[in-house]
N, C-alpha and C positions, 0 to 999 in steps of 0.2 A: 692483603691484595691491594688495598688503597695505597699503601706505602710503595709497593713495587710499581704500581701504575704511574706514580709520579716520575719514575725513570723510564719505563718502557713505553708509556703513552699508548698502550694496546691492552684492551680489556681482557682478551682471551689469554695472552701470554702472562699477564699479571695473575690471572686466576689459576692457570696451570702451575706457575712457579710457586704460588702460595700453598698449593697442595703437595707438589712433589718434594718440597723441602722437608716435609714431615713424614713422607712415606718410606724413605730409605731406598734400597736398591730397586724395589718394585716400581718406584716412580718413573723409571725409564720407559715403562710400557704405556703410561698415560698419554693419550693423544698421539700415539705413534702412527706416523704416516697420514695423519688427518690434516685438514685445513680448518680454519675457524668456522667456515660456513657449514661444514659437515655437522658440527655440533649446533651452531646457532640456528640455521634454517630448519634443521630437523626438529629441534626443540620448539621453534616458533610454530611450526605446523601442528605439533601436538597441542599447543595452546589454542591455536585458531580452531582446531577441530572441537576442542572442549568448549570454547566460547560459542561456536556455531550451534552446538547442542543446547546450550543454555538459551540462546536466542530463539531456537525453534520451539522450546518450551513456552516462551513468552508469546510467540506467534500463535501457538495452539490455543493459549488462553484468550487471545484477542478473537480468534476465529470462533471459539465457543460462545463468547459474549455476543458477537454479532449474530450468530445463528439464533440465539435465544431471543434477542430483541427483534430480529426480523420476523420471527414467527409471532411474537406478541403483537407487533404492529402490521401484520400482513394486510389487514383490511382498513388501516387507519388512513382515511382520505386526506390528501394534501395536494398543494399545487405543484406541478412540475414547472420548472423555470428554465428558459434558455435565454442567454444574454442578460440574465437578471430580470427578465420580463416574464409575466404569466404566459405559459404555453397551454398545456392541457393537464387535467387532473391525473394523479398517480396515487401510490400509497407510500407511506413511510417505510413499510416493510420491503417494498421493491428497492428503495434506496439502500437500505441496510443489506439486503440480499446481494445487491451489486457489489457492495464493499466486501461482503463475505466471500464472494466468488473471486474477487481480486486478491484478497489476502491468501486464499488457497493457492493461487498462481505464484504469489510471492514466496510461499513456503516451499513450493517445488523448486523455485530458483535458488533459494537459500540452501536447500539440501544439495543441489547440484554444485553450488559454489563450495560448500564444505568438502564435498568429494574431490573437488579440484585441488584443494590444499592438503588433502589427506595423503601426503607423500613424504618420503625421506630421501636424503642424499648422503652417502658415505663414499665419495668417489675421488677424494684427494684434490690437489691444488687446482687443476684445471679440468677435472672431470674425466681423466684418462684411466683411473684406477691403477696407475703405475705403482703407487705406494700402499694401496689397500685393495685387495681383489674384490670383484663383484660378489663373491659368495659371502663376504663379511657384510656388505651392504644389505644383501637379501636377508641374512639372518637377523641383523639389527632391526631392520624395518618390520620384519615379521613379529619380533618380540614386542615392538612398540605399537603394533596394530596399525601400521602405515603401509601403503603401497610403495614400491620402489619407483622413483622418478626414472623413466626409461632411459633418459640421457640428461646429463647436466654438465655445466662447466664448473666454475668455482662456486656457483650459487644455484639454488632452485630458481627457475625462471620467474620473473616478476609479473608475467601475464597472469599467473595463477592468483597472485595477491590482488592484481587489478580486478580480476573477475570477482573475487571475494568482496572487495570494498565497494565496487560499483553495484553489486547485488545489495549490500547494506544500504547504499544510497537509493536504490530502487524501492526497497521496503519503506524507507523513510519518506520517499516521495509520495507513496500511497497514503501513509499516515498523515502527511501534510495536506494532501487532497481532502481526506476525510475531515481533518481538523478545521480546514478552511471553510468547508460547508457548514460544520457545526457553528463556527463563529458567525457565518452569515445568517444562519437561521436563528441565532440568539440575538440579533440586532433588535433594538427596541421596536422599530417599525414593523418587524416581522414576528419575532418572539414566538416561534413555533416549537423550539426546543431550548433546553438550558442545561449546561453541564452541571455536575454536582456542586452544591454550595452548602457547606456545613454550618451548623448552628454556631453563631459567634464569629463566623468568618467575616472579614471586611474586604470590600473591593476597592476602597479609596480612603486615603488619609483625610480627605477634606469633604467627600460627598458620601454620606452614610447610605444613600439609596443604591449605590453601585453594586451590580453583580456582573463582573467582567468574565469573559471566557479565557481566563488566564492559563488554564491547563492546556487548552487547545492552542493558544498562542505560544506556549512553551514548546509544544510539539513542532510547530512551524519553524521556530528559531533554530532548534537543534537539527531539524531535517536539513536546513541550509548548511549547517556546519559539516554534516556527513557528506552532503553533495560536494562541497568544496574539497573534502578529503579524497573523494573519488578521483578528482582531477589530478591530485598529487600522485595517487596510486598509478594512474595511467602514465604519467610522466616518468615514473620509476621503471617502466618496462625497458627503456633504452639505456643500456650501460656500455661503457667502453670495453672492447675486447671481450675477454672471458669474465670480467667483472670490474666494477669500481665500487666505491662506497657512497656515491651520491644519494643512493636510495636509503641508506641505513639510518641516518639521523631523522629523516622524515618519517620512516616507518615506526620509529619508536614513539611517535606522536599519533600518527593517523590510525594505526591498527588498534591499539588499546582504546583510544578516544572514540573511534567509530563504533566499536563493539559496546562500550559502556553507554554511549549516547543513545544508540538504538535500543539497547535493553531498557534504558530509562523511559524513552518515549513510548515504547511498546506497553510498558506497565501503566503509564499515564493514560494511554488510549483505552486500554481495557477498563481502567477505573472509570473513565468518562462514559463508555458504552454501558457498563453495568449500572451506573447511577444516572443515566440520561433521563431528564424530565421531558416528557412529550406532552404538548397541549393540543389535543384534537379539536377543541372548540375554536381555538385561535386559528388553526389550520383551515377550518371550514369558513370562518369569518374572512380570512384572507382570500379564499377562493371566490366568495361572493363579492368581495370588494371590487372585482373587475366587471361586475354587473352583467354576467352572462356572456362576456366576450369569448370565453373559452369554448363555446359551442359553435364557433365560426366554421371550423373545418367540417364538423358533422353536418351543418346546414348546407355547406358547399357541396358535399358529397351527395346529400339527399336531392338537391336541386338537379345535379347532373344525372342522378338516377331517374329523375322525373322527365328527362328529355332535353334539358338545357345544355348548351355547350359549356365546357369548363370555363372558358373565358367570360361568357356572359354571367354565369353563376358567380364567378369570383367578383365581378364588378358589383353585382347586387349585394353580396355579403359584405364586401369591403366598404361599400357606401354606407351601409347601416352601422358597421363597426366604427367608421370615422365619426358618424353622428354620436355614437355612444361615447367616444373619447372626448369630443368637443362640447357636447351639450350635457353630458353627465346623465344621460337617460339609459335605462336598462335595455341591453341589446335584445333581450327576449321580447320586450314590449314593442320595440321598433320593428322587429320582424313580423309580429302579429298585425301591426297596423300598416304594413307595406303591401299595397295592392298587387304589385308584381309578384311578390312571394306568395300571396294568397291565391294567385292564379294557378299555382303549382302545388301548394301545401295547405291543407286544411288546418284549422286551429288545433284539432286533436292530434294531427300528425306532428305539428310543431311541438306540442307539449311532450310527445313521446321522445322528441330529439333532446329535450332538456333533462336528460337522465344521467346522473353521475355514474350510475352503475355500468353504463356502456363502456366506460374507460377502464374499469377494473375487473371485467368479466373473465379475463384470462390470467389473473394474478396466480391462482392456484396452479395453472398449467406451468407457469414459469418456475414456481417453487418446486413442482415435481421434477421438472427438467433438471434443476440444480441438485435434486436429492434432499431438499429441505422438507419435503412432504413425501410420504410413501406413494408409489404409483397407484393408479386406479386399478382395482381388480379387473381381470380380463372380462368378466361377465358384465361389467358396467361400461365398457368401451362403446362409444358411439360408432355405429357401422359406417364404413365408407360409402358415399353415394354411388349408386349404380351408374355405369357408363355404357353408352351404346357401342356395339361392335363397329 
């Protein structure tokens, strides 16, 4: 085949010639009435369907690992952050449950993308079936476990492959999102989680103390590669006339590389989640480091409930929050010593506001809604409040 290719400069004709030369008279039937893409695109789709199945197995492993850790840390209190700044308390389990839910959506997308490429094409040079009847196409695809592309020209249309690769990029984007959060939480100043770090492993050639989130960083790097490949897949959709081969050389890189890279970072992510070290004491210390500021919204709402306008209550709470920031004094103590606040809230009422359990009281409801916890038995349901006619 390689020798013939030096003359023909066409891979399929070289392949066919190398076989028909040893077949004898029967060789005349090989590839009869077909065009190269009848063989190449149909074969490619068989490969992508198989690759998609392997990727879904890895996605399922990641989903299972996330479910296990979400349940384990369902009630592990941690700080919720927006813009990188302390917002209000949440739990580590909620964060992991959010990722679990996202990965379930990604699995549905991947399954749909695999179905998009589960097609074959045996329709001849420009898709007219002039040299090979539709019945042959239907029989071949049935035997291969593929659907028939309802209509094709000389190729299976590249929007199918763009759907497939952009879906891989979407899955990778979620993995990058999760990995970026793990990297952030592993920062020395935060250090609430840590990816697995084996005995004897080193993080730096010069600094023996280093434990770097290098697995999560690897996920981020390869996710960018897959995302770049998705742009190429989109650009492959537009071909001249019934086909050209501007897509072909690029697909030989982006399709296998994207599948391999996603398979790899899925396995890395599962490994991280399964071996994730979580530090609840550090999480609590970080919550307390903002000196009670996280109770600002609850105080605001309580003052409004006591009769203050929202604007006036906001000014009172924000003023004490500013003093907390600038003077380094505990927000809770500032509220207790504020005479304006005292006119509306007793010391006992204030103490009741400073309860972390307030922020986590509906965690189980969320887990039940997702299906991570079984539903409440019918006899234990809280009755709806009565309403007047």
